[in-house]
C-alpha positions in Angstrom: 0.0 0.0 0.0 2.8 2.4 0.8 4.4 1.7 -2.6 1.2 2.4 -4.4 0.7 5.6 -2.5 4.2 6.7 -3.3 3.6 5.9 -6.9 0.6 8.2 -7.0 2.5 10.9 -5.2 5.4 10.7 -7.7 2.9 10.7 -10.6 1.3 13.9 -9.2 4.7 15.6 -9.0 5.7 14.5 -12.4 2.5 15.9 -13.9 3.0 19.3 -12.1 6.6 19.4 -13.3 5.6 18.6 -16.9 2.8 21.2 -16.7 5.4 23.8 -15.6 7.9 22.7 -18.3 10.5 21.8 -15.7 11.1 18.1 -16.5 14.7 17.2 -17.2 15.2 16.8 -21.0 17.5 13.9 -21.6 16.4 13.3 -25.2 19.6 14.7 -26.6 22.0 13.0 -24.2 24.0 10.0 -25.4 22.5 6.6 -24.5 24.0 3.2 -23.8 22.8 0.3 -25.8 20.3 -0.5 -23.0 18.7 2.9 -23.5 19.9 4.4 -20.3 21.7 7.7 -20.3 25.5 7.5 -20.7 27.2 7.6 -17.3 29.4 10.6 -18.1 26.4 12.6 -19.5 24.3 11.6 -16.5 27.0 12.8 -14.1 27.2 16.1 -15.9 23.4 16.5 -15.7 23.6 15.6 -12.1 26.2 18.2 -11.3 24.1 20.9 -13.0 20.9 19.9 -11.2 22.6 19.6 -7.9 23.9 23.2 -8.1 20.3 24.3 -8.8 19.1 22.4 -5.8 21.9 23.8 -3.6 20.7 27.3 -4.5 17.2 26.5 -3.2 16.9 23.2 -1.4 13.5 23.9 0.1 11.9 24.1 -3.4 10.1 20.8 -4.1 10.7 21.3 -7.8 14.5 21.3 -7.3 14.2 18.2 -5.1 12.1 16.5 -7.7 14.7 17.3 -10.4 17.5 16.2 -8.2 15.8 12.9 -7.6 15.4 12.3 -11.3 19.1 13.3 -11.8 20.1 10.7 -9.2 18.0 8.1 -11.0 19.7 8.9 -14.4 23.1 8.7 -12.6 22.1 5.2 -11.3 21.8 6.1 -7.6 18.4 4.6 -6.9 18.7 4.9 -3.1 19.3 8.6 -3.1 16.8 9.1 -5.9 14.1 7.5 -3.6 15.1 9.5 -0.6 15.2 12.8 -2.5 11.8 12.1 -4.1 10.3 11.5 -0.6 11.7 15.0 0.3 10.1 16.5 -2.9 6.7 14.9 -2.0 6.9 16.3 1.5 7.8 19.8 0.3 5.1 19.8 -2.3 2.5 18.7 0.2 3.6 21.5 2.6 3.3 24.0 -0.2 -0.2 22.9 -1.1 -1.3 23.0 2.6 0.0 26.6 2.9 -2.1 27.5 -0.1 
């Protein structure tokens, strides 16, 4: 049940990010034969997104983007932790109205 709820929460954030035009565009990044983003390209993307997050770590959008960058870089554990933070920050923003 927790996994299902998390999936819905992540989907909600993904839709908001897409609506705001803030999804990470990896379409032009080099890919491995498996289809995953090339490691060096993913690391460069991660460095860029991390610096954005460091400038405003309490913005759920930056945490969401950082979680996606962790995922592209292959760090699933940190991606999950950071996505949980993004969910909590977005919920707090909605509650504040």
